[in-house]
N, C-alpha and C positions, 0 to 999 in steps of 0.2 A: 295391149293385145286382148282380144275378146276371148273369154273363157266361160264355158257353160258346163256345169257338172250336175248330172242327174243322179238321183238316188231314190230308194223306196221300192224298187222292184222286188219280185220274189214269187213264191208260189201262193196262190190264193184259190180257195175252193169256190165253186159256184154258190152264190148267196152271200159271199164274204165281201170285204172291202179292202181297198188298197189306196194309198195316197202317194203319188209320185211328186218329187220336188226337183226343181232345177234352179241352182244358184248361179247367177250371172255376175260377171265382172268385166272390166275393161271398156265399158261404155255406159252412157247415162240410161240406166234401166227404166227410170220413171217416165221417159219421153219416147219409149219405143214399144211397139207391139211384140208379142211373143206367140209362138206356135208350139203345139205338140203334134208330132207325127209318130207313125208306127210302121214297122216293116216285118214281114215274115220272109223266110228264105225263098228265093226264086221269084219274089214279087216286088213291084215298085213300092217305094215309101209313099204312104198316104197320110193326108192331113186328118187329124182327129179333132183338134180344137184350137181355137185362136182367141186371143184377148187383146184388146186395144190398150194403148198407153194410159188411158184414163181409168183403167180397171173396171169399166162399166160395160163396155160393149164386148160381147162374147159370141162366138160361133161354135156350135157343136155339130158334127156331121150326123146325118140321120141314123146311121147304123149304131150309134152309141147314145143317141139322145134319150134322156130319161135315166140313164145309168151313169154317165160321166159328166163332171162339171170342171170348168177351168176357173182358176182364180189367181190373183197375184198379190204380193205384199211389197209395195215399193220401199218400205223401210228396211226390208231384208233382201232386196234385189232377188226375189224368188218368185217363180211361177209354179203353180201346183196343178196336178190333174187328179181329181178325186174319182175313183172308180168304185161304184157301188153295184153289187150283184153282177159282175161282169160275166159275159157268156164265154164258153170255151173258145169261141172264135176270136176273142180278144187277146189270145196268146200271141205275143209278138215282142220285138225289141222296140222300146219307146224312146224317142229322141225329142229333145227340145231344140227349138230353132229361134235364133234372132234374125228375122228375115232381112232387115235393113243392113245388118252387118254381114249377111250371108254366112252365118256361122252356125255350127251344130255342136251339140254335146256328144259324148262318147256312147250314150245309150244306156238303158237299164232294161233288163229282161223281165217280162211279166209272163207267168205261166198260170193259166186258169185250168185247174184239174181237181177232181175229187180223189 
């Protein structure tokens, strides 16, 4: 059974940093791509970042490029989202996704506010 557990969310001030983690189990993490999405109430979930199974190919959407990075550690079955100097508009629930398994984590809330 696929299981994704996010952690690391919380309150961060503009200019600060936050690192989200997502631990995966129930499938072969090292051979699968992973995604980070976010969602604010009343809006559709949107892709934020993606990483390929080889840990080298990444995609960051334009709205957060230069502020967010995605990485993974196959030895820990974990994908990360590093958020540096996030804008207040980055406030959202963040979800990791295993797209080939069509699975989602439960989400972790990020609030950017002074």
